[in-house]
N, C-alpha and C positions, 0 to 999 in steps of 0.2 A: 432159756434165755439168752444171751447173749451176754457172756461178764466180762470181755476186752473194755469198755470205761468206766468197770471197777476198778480192775488191777491196781495192784496199791494203795486199796482203801486199808483204814481201821474196819475196830469193830462196829457192829450196828446196831442202832438202837432203834427201835421198832415200832415209834412211836403216831401210829395213823388210827385213825376212829371212823366208824360209819352212822349213820342216822339210827337212832334207838328204837328197830324195828329188826325181831329178830331173822328175819329174809332176808333184809337188804344183807346183816351182820354176814349169813352164809354163803349170799350174793359175792362178797365183795372185800369180806376180809379174811375168808379161809382160801381165796386164791391168791388174792397179795401176800398172807404170810407162804405159800408154797415156794410161790416166786423169792421169796427175798431166803428162803433156807436154801432152793438150790443154789444160789446166788454164792451163798455164806460154805455151803458142801465144796462147789469148785474150788473156791479159793481159798478155802482154809481159815474161813475169821469167822469170829463170835457172834453171835445176833442176843440182845438184848429186849426180852420184850413187856411193858407193863402187862398189868394182867387187875381183874377184881378178885370180887368173893363168888363168883355169879355159879362157877364150873366146879365148885365145891358138891361133896354129897350135901343134899338141903335137909336129913336128920341131925349135922353138927348144929349146935351155933357155936364153937368156938372150933375157928378154920386155924387151922396151921398148916407148912408144907407139907406134912404127915397124913392131913387129910384126903382121901379118899374123893375120885371125882363121880361126878355123878354118873348114875348109871344113862339116864336117859340123854339122847339126843334132841330132845324137840326145843324149842324155843331157847330164846337167849342162854339161859343155862348148856344147853344142852350145843349151841354154838360154841363158847364160852371152853367147854370139856373137850370139846373135837382139837380147837388147836392147841391145847396142851396136848392134846397124845400126838398129834400132828409134831409138835418139837422137839417131845421126848424122843420119839419114833428117828428124827432127823440125825442124820450123821455127824451133822455140824454141833460142835458147844452151844446149846442156847440155854438162857435163863428166864424164866418168868420169874418178874416181880410183882410179889401180891400188896394191893391197896386197899383200904376198906374206900368209905364213900368218901368225896375228897373236899376240903376244903382251904382256901389260904389267899392270898393277896392276887389279883387279875383270876380270880377261878371264874369260870366260862358258868354260860345257860346250861351246860351239864352236868353240873355240879350242883344238883340237887338239894341237898340235907346244906351247903353253904347259902343258897340261894331261896331258900326256903327259911330262916332264921338268922342268919349274918345280918346288921344293918334294919331289921322289923323291927317299927315299934307294935308289931299283930304277927307273931312270927307263927307259921305252921309245923305241924307234926305230920309226920305220915304214918296211921293205923296204931301206934302205939307212942305216947310220948314220956313214957315210964319204963320202958326195956332199958336195958344199958344195948349201948351202938356204938362201935368202933368208927372212928375215922380217923383219914391219916390229911396229914397238913404238907402239902404239896409242895415246897423247901425241900421235907424229906422225904418225899416221895422220889422228889429230880437226886438227893444226894443214893438214894440206895440206888437208885439206875445206876450212875455215874461209876459207884463203889463195883457193882458187876458187869461193867466192860470193862474194866480197868485189871480185874481182880482174874486171872485165868482157874483157879482155884475154887470158883463160886459154885452152889450147888444147881440143879436143874431148875427147883424150885426156891424162891424163900422170899420170906415177910419183911414188909419194911415197917422200920420200929413206931408204935402205934403209943401216944400218952393214953392214960388206965382209962378205961372206956367209961360216958357220959348217958344218961339217959336225953332224950332231945330237950325235957322241958327243963332239965340240970344244965345241959347246953346252953339253951336259951339267957337261963339268969347269966348264965359267965357270960356271957357276950351281950349285955349289958339291955337287954330289950325290956323291953315297961311292962308289959303282961305276957301271960303264961301261955304259951300255944294252942293254938286252935287246932283239932285234932279233924286231919280228912280223910275217913272214912273207906271204906273200898268201893262203896255203894255209888259215894263222894268221882271215884274215878270211873266207876261205869256209866254215869249219867255224860259228864265231863267227855269221855273219851270217843265220845262219836263223833267227836272234832277233832281229835287226837290221838293218831298213835301212839303218841311217847307217852300220855297219862295211860295209855291200855296197857302200856310196856310197865313202866310201875304198878299196878295190880299182881301183872304176874310174877313179882320177884316180893312180893306180900311179905313172905314169910323170913324175908332179914332183916321185917322193923315193927313184927308183933309182938316178937320176943327178941331176946338179948340174940345179939348178932358180934358175934368179939374176935376179933385179928391178932390171932397169937403168934408166937414160934420164931420172930425175930433173933439171927444170931449175929448182927451187926456189932461193931467195936463200940459206936456210939449210943444213944437214948433219944429220944423221942422229943422235940420240941414242945416243952411242957404246954399244954390248953390256954392257959391265962399270956404266957408269953407272947404264941401266935396271936389270939385274939390282937392284944396290941398290936402286932406287926399289922394286921389285917386296918385294924382302926388308923392307924398313922397313914397309913399310903389309902385309904377312902379319902382322908382330909387333903391332903396333898393333890387330889384329882379335880 
């Protein structure tokens, strides 16, 4: 790539994504990151990448920066593992900042956990409403990304601080939902997935939902925003819309 237009640039926060489809991730995200890594290497600038829990060994219920990557290179987990491997192999300084499922003010349609529970009289739970599941508050994620950009000593992989994990049923109660969640079972996604690639994609990630899925290992000097405090901020933001 022609790096002349980037000269004088500071650290890069490479926050792009693609539709929720493994092949599109492979076709779009891998080449995009390869380009950014080449630019960063030539200019000697660091790059910070948001990362999910997808690329790590699926046999682990507790994920940390030390958890090995999945050996498979198939599906969405395989794409995420490939991206992390490419960053680790790059001569440039890179940091992958891991987050769990996201929730928070202005959470978009891709924040499935948020969209299925928060603000719903009849919330929905994926696969198992009673398995502990870490979630990451969006402002905390942004803070972790910013910290990594500004600190040259940041390790290649870090975790965003998360509040203690709750089950989806517990989270729904804390969010003020009037009813317990209705559980979405795999067969329901199979039927719905006929018309939606995104729903088929959720079934692929079932292992993150039907058993405990915990993100740990954060080394930040600050603590995650408490869940009740985060939910109050979200509630106030919804009132102001």
